[in-house]
C-alpha positions as CSV (number, residue, x, y, z in Angstrom):
1,X,0.0,0.0,0.0
2,X,1.0,3.6,-0.4
3,X,1.9,6.1,2.3
4,X,1.3,9.8,1.8
5,X,3.0,12.8,3.5
6,X,1.9,16.3,2.9
7,X,4.0,19.4,3.3
8,X,4.1,23.1,2.2
9,X,1.3,24.5,4.2
10,X,1.6,27.8,6.1
11,X,0.3,31.3,6.6
12,X,-0.1,33.6,3.5
13,X,-1.9,36.8,2.8
14,X,-5.0,36.9,0.5
15,X,-3.9,37.0,-3.1
16,X,-0.7,35.1,-2.4
17,X,0.4,31.6,-3.5
18,X,1.5,28.3,-1.9
19,X,2.5,25.0,-3.3
20,X,1.6,21.8,-1.4
21,X,3.5,18.6,-1.9
22,X,2.3,15.0,-1.3
23,X,5.3,12.6,-1.2
24,X,4.3,9.0,-1.7
25,X,6.2,6.0,-0.6
26,X,5.7,2.2,-0.7
27,X,4.1,2.3,-4.1
28,X,4.4,4.3,-7.3
29,X,2.0,7.2,-7.1
30,X,1.2,7.2,-10.8
31,X,-0.6,3.8,-10.3
32,X,-3.2,5.6,-8.1
33,X,-5.7,8.3,-8.8
34,X,-4.6,11.1,-6.4
35,X,-6.6,14.0,-4.9
36,X,-6.5,16.9,-2.6
37,X,-9.3,17.5,-0.1
38,X,-9.6,20.2,2.5
39,X,-11.4,20.6,5.8
40,X,-12.2,23.9,7.5
41,X,-13.1,24.1,11.2
42,X,-16.7,22.9,11.7
43,X,-17.1,21.8,8.1
44,X,-17.1,18.5,6.2
45,X,-14.0,17.4,4.3
46,X,-14.5,18.6,0.7
47,X,-13.0,17.7,-2.6
48,X,-10.5,20.2,-4.2
49,X,-8.8,18.6,-7.1
50,X,-7.8,15.2,-8.5
51,X,-5.5,13.6,-11.1
52,X,-6.1,10.2,-12.6
53,X,-3.7,7.3,-12.6
54,X,-1.4,6.9,-15.6
55,X,-2.5,9.5,-18.1
56,X,-3.0,12.3,-15.5
57,X,-6.4,13.7,-16.4
58,X,-7.3,16.4,-13.9
59,X,-10.6,17.7,-12.3
60,X,-11.3,20.6,-10.1
61,X,-14.0,21.8,-7.8
62,X,-15.6,25.0,-9.2
63,X,-14.4,27.0,-6.1
64,X,-10.8,26.5,-7.1
65,X,-10.9,26.2,-10.9
66,X,-8.6,28.7,-12.6
67,X,-6.7,29.3,-9.3
68,X,-5.4,25.9,-8.3
69,X,-3.4,23.3,-10.3
70,X,-2.8,19.7,-9.5
71,X,0.2,18.0,-11.0
72,X,2.4,14.9,-10.6
73,X,6.1,14.3,-10.8
74,X,6.6,10.6,-11.5
75,X,10.4,10.8,-11.0
76,X,9.9,12.2,-7.5
77,X,6.8,10.1,-6.7
78,X,5.1,13.3,-5.6
79,X,1.8,15.1,-6.3
80,X,1.6,18.9,-6.0
81,X,-1.1,21.4,-5.5
82,X,-0.2,24.9,-6.8
83,X,-2.5,27.4,-5.2
84,X,-2.7,30.9,-6.5
85,X,-4.9,33.9,-5.8
86,X,-5.6,32.5,-2.4
87,X,-8.7,33.7,-0.5
88,X,-9.5,33.6,3.3
89,X,-12.1,31.0,2.5
90,X,-9.4,28.6,1.3
91,X,-8.2,28.3,4.9
92,X,-8.3,24.7,5.9
93,X,-6.3,21.6,6.6
94,X,-5.4,20.1,3.2
95,X,-5.2,16.3,2.8
96,X,-3.7,14.2,0.1
97,X,-5.5,11.0,-0.8
98,X,-5.0,8.0,-3.2
99,X,-7.4,5.6,-4.8
100,X,-7.0,2.5,-6.9
101,X,-9.5,3.5,-9.5
102,X,-8.8,3.2,-13.3
103,X,-10.3,5.1,-16.2
104,X,-11.9,8.1,-14.4
105,X,-11.1,10.9,-12.0
106,X,-12.8,10.1,-8.6
107,X,-14.1,13.1,-6.6
108,X,-15.9,11.5,-3.7
109,X,-14.2,11.1,-0.3
110,X,-15.5,7.6,0.1
111,X,-13.6,6.5,-3.1
112,X,-10.2,7.1,-1.6
113,X,-8.5,4.4,0.4
114,X,-5.2,6.1,1.6
115,X,-4.8,9.5,3.3
116,X,-2.0,11.7,4.5
117,X,-2.0,13.5,7.9
118,X,-2.8,16.9,6.5
119,X,-1.1,20.3,6.3
120,X,-2.6,23.6,7.5
121,X,-3.2,26.4,5.1
122,X,-4.2,29.8,6.6
123,X,-5.0,32.8,4.4
124,X,-5.3,36.1,6.1
125,X,-7.4,39.0,4.8
């Protein structure tokens, strides 16, 4: 099975940028569909972006489309989330997740089998 470790979170002003990293170990990350979810205090964990296994098709929630970009570096076995034009409402703990799903880009939390520990992103106004 794959192990996932997130990094790159922090405090940033509104309009700024951050890049989150999700380092995978134990298995090759490109053999999994991989996603970023986030959870704000008092709210449910919600889908942000995902990238399919192998060919790397991507999908985004409407709230981040055009501002965030998910990518994968197979040589580094790492998935990234580039976040630009950050808003205070992007404040949350961001989680990386992996699923053994082929042929589509899963977006539901229940479809993901492996999770990282999360990294805090705080956007000040």
